[in-house]
VONUKE-866111 format. One record per residue: residue number from 0; residue in three letters; x, y, z of N, C-alpha, C, CB in turn. Coordinates in steps of 0.001 Angstrom, whole numbers, padded with zeros to 6 digits, m for minus. Glycine has a CB too. Example, Ala and Ser with C-alpha at 12.3 -4.5 7.8 and 13.67 -1.06 7.14 Angstrom:
<recs>
[rec 0 'ALA' [013190 m005690 007800] [012300 m004500 007800] [013200 m003300 007800] [011308 m004473 009046]]
[rec 1 'SER' [012850 m002250 007080] [013670 m001060 007140] [012900 000030 007870] [014084 m000598 005725]]
</recs>
This chain:
<recs>
[rec 0 'MET' [000806 m001197 000000] [000000 000000 000000] [000854 001268 000000] [m000920 m000005 001191]]
[rec 1 'LYS' [001948 001253 000752] [002777 002427 000843] [003366 002803 m000522] [003882 002200 001853]]
[rec 2 'LYS' [003819 001812 m001275] [004419 002087 m002564] [003430 002766 m003500] [004935 000806 m003185]]
[rec 3 'LYS' [002217 002315 m003512] [001215 002881 m004400] [000908 004328 m004016] [m000065 002036 m004367]]
[rec 4 'THR' [000820 004628 m002759] [000561 005984 m002289] [001743 006887 m002618] [000282 005991 m000775]]
[rec 5 'ARG' [002916 006393 m002388] [004112 007160 m002672] [004209 007451 m004179] [005364 006404 m002178]]
[rec 6 'PHE' [003903 006521 m005001] [003920 006696 m006444] [002893 007740 m006855] [003649 005363 m007157]]
[rec 7 'ASN' [001735 007706 m006289] [000691 008673 m006622] [001072 010081 m006188] [m000626 008270 m005974]]
[rec 8 'VAL' [001737 010214 m005053] [002157 011530 m004591] [003208 012101 m005534] [002706 011454 m003153]]
[rec 9 'TRP' [004183 011278 m005933] [005210 011745 m006860] [004618 012067 m008232] [006313 010694 m006998]]
[rec 10 'THR' [003703 011277 m008659] [003042 011534 m009942] [002265 012846 m009871] [002094 010363 m010320]]
[rec 11 'LEU' [001549 013050 m008793] [000792 014283 m008613] [001737 015483 m008546] [m000073 014207 m007339]]
[rec 12 'LEU' [002845 015353 m007840] [003829 016426 m007743] [004427 016736 m009114] [004939 016049 m006749]]
[rec 13 'LEU' [004724 015733 m009894] [005256 015913 m011234] [004245 016621 m012132] [005648 014565 m011836]]
[rec 14 'ILE' [002992 016248 m012060] [001943 016882 m012862] [001789 018351 m012475] [000601 016140 m012684]]
[rec 15 'VAL' [001824 018636 m011174] [001716 020019 m010704] [002892 020845 m011205] [001648 020066 m009168]]
[rec 16 'CYS' [004092 020285 m011144] [005286 021000 m011624] [005196 021275 m013120] [006560 020192 m011317]]
[rec 17 'ILE' [004771 020295 m013882] [004634 020467 m015333] [003603 021545 m015640] [004232 019133 m016009]]
[rec 18 'CYS' [002486 021539 m014942] [001455 022559 m015143] [001988 023948 m014786] [000205 022235 m014299]]
[rec 19 'TYR' [002715 024049 m013679] [003278 025332 m013262] [004258 025860 m014305] [003977 025195 m011901]]
[rec 20 'PHE' [005155 025015 m014772] [006122 025442 m015777] [005442 025807 m017094] [007153 024347 m016010]]
[rec 21 'GLY' [004422 025081 m017467] [003664 025409 m018679] [002981 026766 m018562] [002622 024327 m018962]]
[rec 22 'TYR' [002362 027006 m017411] [001695 028279 m017169] [002705 029431 m017184] [000944 028242 m015827]]
[rec 23 'THR' [003840 029235 m016543] [004884 030260 m016504] [005425 030530 m017906] [006029 029831 m015565]]
[rec 24 'LEU' [005652 029493 m018674] [006136 029642 m020038] [005140 030423 m020885] [006402 028275 m020661]]
[rec 25 'TYR' [003858 030119 m020745] [002816 030826 m021497] [002796 032310 m021132] [001435 030196 m021229]]
[rec 26 'ASN' [002860 032623 m019839] [002860 034023 m019406] [004084 034776 m019908] [002799 034101 m017889]]
[rec 27 'GLN' [005233 034134 m019881] [006446 034785 m020356] [006383 035023 m021861] [007675 033946 m020003]]
[rec 28 'GLN' [005853 034068 m022587] [005742 034222 m024038] [004803 035376 m024373] [005241 032913 m024691]]
[rec 29 'THR' [003704 035485 m023649] [002769 036587 m023860] [003441 037922 m023550] [001511 036406 m022990]]
[rec 30 'SER' [004183 037957 m022475] [004899 039180 m022095] [005938 039555 m023143] [005573 039006 m020728]]
[rec 31 'ILE' [006639 038584 m023667] [007648 038834 m024702] [006996 039419 m025945] [008403 037536 m025057]]
[rec 32 'GLU' [005877 038891 m026366] [005176 039402 m027549] [004710 040837 m027330] [003976 038506 m027892]]
[rec 33 'GLU' [004206 041139 m026140] [003786 042505 m025836] [004969 043457 m025899] [003126 042572 m024453]]
[rec 34 'ARG' [006098 043038 m025373] [007295 043876 m025391] [007797 044094 m026815] [008398 043245 m024537]]
[rec 35 'LYS' [007688 043060 m027651] [008117 043199 m029043] [007266 044225 m029773] [008049 041851 m029764]]
[rec 36 'THR' [005955 044171 m029589] [005083 045144 m030254] [005337 046552 m029713] [003599 044759 m030065]]
[rec 37 'GLN' [005568 046661 m028425] [005873 047963 m027823] [007197 048494 m028373] [005935 047853 m026274]]
[rec 38 'TYR' [008189 047630 m028508] [009490 048014 m029062] [009346 048510 m030494] [010468 046832 m029011]]
[rec 39 'THR' [008562 047802 m031294] [008352 048187 m032686] [007669 049552 m032763] [007513 047122 m033421]]
[rec 40 'ARG' [006645 049747 m031933] [005923 051014 m031923] [006849 052161 m031503] [004708 050931 m030979]]
[rec 41 'LEU' [007660 051936 m030488] [008584 052971 m030038] [009658 053275 m031081] [009236 052551 m028735]]
[rec 42 'LYS' [010094 052243 m031794] [011073 052432 m032850] [010490 053309 m033962] [011528 051071 m033415]]
[rec 43 'GLN' [009231 053079 m034312] [008562 053903 m035320] [008398 055338 m034826] [007191 053306 m035679]]
[rec 44 'ASP' [008056 055497 m033552] [007924 056833 m032980] [009251 057584 m033013] [007408 056746 m031547]]
[rec 45 'ILE' [010328 056887 m032714] [011656 057508 m032755] [011989 057954 m034169] [012731 056533 m032239]]
[rec 46 'HIS' [011680 057113 m035142] [011945 057463 m036542] [011132 058698 m036942] [011609 056268 m037478]]
[rec 47 'THR' [009865 058732 m036562] [009006 059867 m036888] [009537 061148 m036263] [007574 059606 m036419]]
[rec 48 'GLU' [009932 061063 m035008] [010455 062241 m034322] [011796 062687 m034907] [010607 061955 m032830]]
[rec 49 'THR' [012599 061755 m035363] [013873 062096 m035991] [013637 062858 m037291] [014703 060827 m036258]]
[rec 50 'VAL' [012665 062407 m038075] [012328 063093 m039322] [011813 064503 m039026] [011272 062287 m040119]]
[rec 51 'LYS' [010949 064632 m038011] [010444 065954 m037635] [011584 066869 m037197] [009405 065832 m036511]]
[rec 52 'LYS' [012521 066317 m036432] [013655 067107 m035958] [014490 067613 m037127] [014526 066280 m035007]]
[rec 53 'GLN' [014721 066740 m038112] [015500 067142 m039279] [014787 068242 m040056] [015762 065939 m040187]]
[rec 54 'GLN' [013464 068130 m040184] [012701 069158 m040889] [012763 070490 m040136] [011237 068713 m041067]]
[rec 55 'LEU' [012657 070431 m038813] [012723 071651 m038020] [014107 072291 m038077] [012348 071356 m036578]]
[rec 56 'GLU' [015143 071465 m038074] [016502 072007 m038183] [016717 072654 m039544] [017546 070901 m037954]]
[rec 57 'LYS' [016171 072058 m040587] [016267 072621 m041932] [015516 073953 m041987] [015701 071629 m042986]]
[rec 58 'GLN' [014333 073980 m041383] [013546 075204 m041358] [014256 076277 m040522] [012135 074924 m040798]]
[rec 59 'LYS' [014869 075880 m039430] [015606 076815 m038583] [016754 077455 m039349] [016137 076104 m037337]]
[rec 60 'ALA' [017428 076665 m040185] [018535 077189 m040979] [018033 078161 m042040] [019310 076045 m041637]]
[rec 61 'GLN' [016810 077997 m042506] [016268 078841 m043559] [015619 080119 m043031] [015268 078065 m044359]]
[rec 62 'ILE' [015360 080185 m041742] [014604 081311 m041187] [015280 082651 m041461] [014422 081129 m039690]]
[rec 63 'ASN' [016559 082721 m041368] [017268 083986 m041535] [017506 084359 m042995] [018581 083922 m040820]]
[rec 64 'SER' [017127 083515 m043928] [017350 083835 m045332] [016246 084756 m045854] [017418 082547 m046174]]
[rec 65 'GLU' [016585 085501 m046892] [015620 086445 m047471] [014498 085707 m048203] [016331 087413 m048438]]
[rec 66 'GLU' [014815 084559 m048786] [013784 083786 m049490] [012681 083336 m048529] [014413 082558 m050183]]
[rec 67 'PHE' [013080 082936 m047334] [012107 082488 m046344] [011219 083646 m045896] [012820 081865 m045135]]
[rec 68 'THR' [011840 084801 m045675] [011075 085976 m045266] [010078 086365 m046345] [012011 087154 m044959]]
[rec 69 'GLU' [010524 086312 m047592] [009634 086633 m048714] [008493 085619 m048823] [010428 086673 m050032]]
[rec 70 'LYS' [008812 084378 m048648] [007798 083318 m048729] [006734 083515 m047646] [008456 081919 m048587]]
[rec 71 'ILE' [007151 083775 m046425] [006206 083995 m045329] [005355 085235 m045594] [006956 084138 m043989]]
[rec 72 'ALA' [005986 086301 m046090] [005243 087526 m046386] [004181 087280 m047451] [006199 088633 m046842]]
[rec 73 'ARG' [004504 086492 m048448] [003535 086198 m049503] [002417 085280 m049012] [004237 085562 m050695]]
[rec 74 'GLU' [002782 084194 m048330] [001788 083183 m047951] [000915 083629 m046782] [002482 081883 m047594]]
[rec 75 'LYS' [001518 084132 m045745] [000775 084442 m044515] [000148 085837 m044542] [001697 084326 m043311]]
[rec 76 'LEU' [000900 086801 m045064] [000439 088182 m044989] [m000186 088693 m046277] [001574 089064 m044617]]
[rec 77 'GLY' [000029 087977 m047377] [m000579 088368 m048657] [000144 089507 m049352] [m002006 088759 m048440]]
[rec 78 'TYR' [001404 089749 m049018] [002173 090813 m049634] [002588 090415 m051046] [003403 091149 m048785]]
[rec 79 'VAL' [002824 091453 m051890] [003342 091239 m053238] [004474 092232 m053464] [002217 091403 m054322]]
[rec 80 'LYS' [005326 091927 m054413] [006421 092834 m054760] [005892 093953 m055650] [007574 092068 m055470]]
[rec 81 'ASP' [006642 095046 m055675] [006277 096152 m056554] [006377 095704 m058007] [007181 097383 m056298]]
[rec 82 'GLY' [005390 096062 m058786] [005412 095747 m060208] [004831 094383 m060551] [006807 095820 m060706]]
[rec 83 'GLU' [004434 093595 m059582] [003833 092288 m059874] [002356 092465 m060196] [004014 091312 m058679]]
[rec 84 'LYS' [001885 091630 m061096] [000466 091649 m061431] [m000261 090638 m060569] [000241 091350 m062931]]
[rec 85 'ILE' [m001399 091042 m060072] [m002185 090169 m059221] [m003392 089685 m060017] [m002623 090898 m057914]]
[rec 86 'TYR' [m003583 088387 m060042] [m004730 087797 m060711] [m005663 087221 m059657] [m004290 086706 m061725]]
[rec 87 'VAL' [m006935 087543 m059789] [m007920 087056 m058841] [m008830 086086 m059567] [m008729 088224 m058208]]
[rec 88 'ASP' [m008954 084892 m059039] [m009809 083872 m059634] [m011225 084093 m059127] [m009305 082429 m059294]]
[rec 89 'THR' [m012116 084448 m059996] [m013494 084756 m059598] [m014345 083491 m059454] [m014137 085697 m060617]]
[rec 90 'ASN' [m013836 082372 m059868] [m014585 081113 m059769] [m014578 080545 m058359] [m014014 080088 m060728]]
[rec 91 'LYS' [m013699 080996 m057530] [m013601 080447 m056175] [m014520 081132 m055229] [m012204 080545 m055661]]
</recs>
């Protein structure tokens, strides 16, 4: 009788250990996948911000130029140079 009980206890302990390790493995795999997607998203965000930074640095370098000042005056303020002809589209 003792041998059979002892065998059942060890078998039960082995089954519990296997279940625990399986559960832990599943949780870790899920966590790894979440981290991978988060890493990918952050990598894309970094790339986007890097592109924005480069555009802003380019714009910063152009701010002091006369072409930039003229462009802003034309687009934002509606200024024109002397002697330019202005055409107004009446269809709009």
